[in-house]
Each structure stands twice: as C-alpha cells, then as structure tokens.
C-alpha positions as CSV (number, residue, x, y, z in Angstrom):
1,M,16.1,-18.1,8.0
2,G,13.4,-19.6,5.8
3,P,12.4,-20.0,2.0
4,L,12.5,-17.2,-0.6
5,W,9.2,-16.3,-1.2
6,I,9.0,-14.7,-5.1
7,D,5.9,-14.0,-7.2
8,Y,7.0,-13.0,-10.5
9,D,3.5,-12.1,-11.4
10,F,3.0,-9.2,-8.8
11,D,2.4,-5.9,-9.6
12,Q,4.8,-4.0,-7.9
13,N,3.1,-0.8,-8.4
14,D,0.1,-2.2,-6.3
15,Q,0.4,0.2,-3.1
16,L,-2.5,-0.9,-1.5
17,A,-0.6,-4.7,-1.4
18,R,2.1,-3.0,0.7
19,K,-0.6,-2.1,3.2
20,Y,-3.2,-4.7,3.0
21,L,-2.7,-8.4,2.6
22,K,-3.4,-9.2,-1.4
23,Y,-4.3,-12.8,-2.3
24,Q,-5.4,-13.8,-5.2
25,G,-6.6,-10.3,-6.1
26,K,-8.2,-9.4,-2.9
27,Y,-7.5,-7.2,0.0
28,Y,-7.5,-8.3,3.5
29,D,-6.6,-6.2,6.4
30,V,-5.2,-6.9,10.0
31,G,-6.7,-10.0,11.8
32,T,-7.2,-12.2,8.8
33,I,-6.7,-15.9,9.8
34,V,-5.1,-17.6,6.9
35,K,-3.7,-21.3,6.4
36,I,0.0,-20.7,5.8
37,K,2.7,-22.8,4.2
38,G,4.6,-23.3,7.9
39,D,8.0,-24.6,9.1
40,M,9.0,-28.1,8.3
41,K,6.5,-28.4,5.6
42,K,4.0,-28.2,7.7
43,E,0.5,-25.9,7.3
44,A,-0.2,-23.7,10.0
45,L,-3.1,-21.1,11.1
46,A,-1.9,-17.6,11.4
47,E,-3.3,-14.4,12.1
48,F,-2.0,-11.4,9.6
49,K,-0.4,-8.5,12.1
50,G,0.2,-6.2,9.2
51,W,3.4,-5.5,7.0
52,H,6.7,-4.5,9.0
53,C,10.0,-3.6,8.6
54,N,12.2,-6.4,7.2
55,N,9.1,-8.8,7.1
56,H,9.5,-9.7,10.6
57,G,6.3,-10.3,12.6
58,N,3.9,-10.1,9.7
59,F,2.0,-13.3,10.8
60,K,1.3,-14.8,14.4
61,S,0.7,-18.5,14.9
62,V,-2.9,-18.9,15.9
63,D,-2.0,-21.4,18.6
64,G,0.8,-19.6,19.9
65,G,3.6,-21.9,18.7
66,T,6.5,-20.0,17.9
67,L,8.2,-22.6,15.2
68,D,4.7,-23.0,13.4
69,I,5.9,-20.2,10.8
70,W,8.3,-18.3,8.9
71,D,9.5,-15.2,9.9
72,N,10.3,-14.0,6.3
73,Y,6.6,-13.9,4.5
74,N,6.7,-10.5,2.4
75,F,3.5,-8.4,0.9
76,S,4.7,-8.9,-2.8
77,A,4.4,-13.2,-2.8
78,A,1.1,-13.8,-0.7
79,N,-0.3,-15.9,-3.4
80,K,3.2,-18.6,-3.0
81,Y,2.7,-18.9,0.8
82,I,-0.9,-18.8,1.5
83,I,-3.0,-21.7,1.0
84,E,-6.4,-20.2,1.7
85,I,-8.1,-17.5,3.8
86,I,-10.0,-19.1,6.7
87,T,-11.5,-15.8,8.8
88,P,-11.3,-12.7,6.4
89,V,-11.3,-9.3,7.6
90,Y,-11.7,-6.9,4.6
91,P,-10.5,-3.2,4.7
92,R,-12.5,-0.3,4.2
93,L,-11.7,0.7,0.6
94,E,-14.3,3.1,-0.4
95,K,-13.6,6.3,-1.6
96,I,-15.0,9.0,0.9
97,V,-16.3,11.8,-1.5
98,A,-17.4,15.7,-0.3
99,K,-21.1,16.5,-1.3
100,G,-20.8,17.8,-4.6
101,D,-17.3,17.1,-5.3
102,D,-17.0,14.6,-8.1
103,R,-13.7,15.2,-9.5
104,E,-11.3,12.5,-9.8
105,K,-8.3,13.1,-7.6
106,P,-5.0,11.3,-7.7
107,P,-4.1,8.7,-5.0
108,S,-2.7,9.6,-2.2
109,W,1.0,8.0,-2.4
110,T,0.9,10.0,-5.8
111,V,0.2,13.3,-4.0
112,E,3.1,12.5,-1.2
113,V,5.7,12.4,-4.1
114,A,4.5,15.4,-5.5
115,W,4.8,17.1,-2.4
116,I,8.3,16.6,-2.5
117,W,8.5,17.9,-6.1
118,Y,6.5,21.1,-5.3
119,I,9.0,21.7,-2.4
120,V,12.1,21.3,-4.6
121,I,10.5,23.6,-7.4
122,M,10.0,26.1,-5.0
123,I,13.5,26.3,-3.7
124,V,14.6,26.0,-7.3
125,L,12.5,29.2,-7.9
126,A,14.0,31.1,-5.4
127,F,17.1,31.7,-7.4
128,F,15.1,33.5,-10.1
129,K,13.9,37.3,-10.2
130,A,10.5,36.2,-11.2
131,R,10.1,34.1,-8.1
132,W,6.8,35.2,-7.2
133,L,5.4,34.6,-10.4
134,G,6.9,31.2,-10.4
135,W,5.6,30.4,-6.9
136,I,2.3,31.6,-7.7
137,V,2.0,29.5,-10.9
138,A,3.3,26.7,-9.5
139,T,0.9,26.7,-6.2
140,V,-2.1,27.2,-8.7
141,I,-1.1,23.9,-10.8
142,F,-0.1,21.8,-7.9
143,F,-3.1,22.5,-5.9
144,G,-5.6,22.3,-9.0
145,W,-3.6,19.1,-9.9
146,K,-4.0,17.8,-6.4
147,S,-8.0,18.8,-6.2
148,G,-8.8,17.0,-9.5
149,F,-9.5,20.3,-11.3
150,F,-7.4,19.2,-14.3
151,S,-8.9,15.7,-14.7
152,N,-11.4,14.9,-17.2
153,K,-12.9,11.9,-15.6
154,K,-15.8,12.2,-12.9
155,K,-16.6,9.9,-10.2
C-alpha cells in the first residue's frame, strides 16, 4: 500500500484539479516531470500520466524503477507529496469564444449535470395534460441558460 495523502485545504469543488495536476495553485498537464516523495522515504523523479481510476498509474518513474514511487497518489493531495515541479507542461485553459459571442456561459461539468435534470423534467412533464407547453418552456429555459442568455456577466 503506501501512505495516505490528505490535504485538508484542497477545494473539492475544483473540477479542473480532477483532470489536471494542481500544485501550489497552478495546473499542469500530462507529461509534467516532478520530484515526488517516493518509497522508503526517498525522493524520486516521476512523470505525471493523468488521473486514473483508483489512483493507480497516475505517475511513472522517470528512470523506470517500479519501486521508486508509491501507487496511491491522488489528485486532492498533490501539495503533500510533490516536492517540486522539474519540467512543467501547462494545459491550454483559455476559453474559446466564438466571434460576437461574449456571454458568460456555465462551465461544461455544470451543463453535464443539467442535462440529466433536463431529461428528468421532460419525463415528469410527460404525465401532465399540458406537456407540450411544459416541454417548450423547459427547453427554452435550459438552452437559454446553457447559452448564457440569462447571465448578466459579459466576458
């Protein structure tokens, strides 16, 4: 097994940290080389391979030693087990905005959850006599929100 890495200051709502390596407030992408707390209280150089299921295979030892690093590093405690970033690989986080489209849109992970709610609402509305009116209103509200029409913020 290995040590249990816990960072009580980690923001559990940070969805980008679930995709990218977040260390000291900055995001790093796959291929980043780090100095990491390794097995037997040693330091090791490791390459970030991305977050995987059950925290296995997230890092690969640079020199190929299978026993140099633990197999349980997780996304929420990178500040606890990483010592320093050696070779950073930065993700492309810029928002791509279509020409003339300056509305503030909700983040993609919020839209994914909203799709589930939209489908549930459509199914529930199927049991009412005025289902067509409900479907039209729900569709206008959902796609208007998704496109940022109800947001007062401009980019």
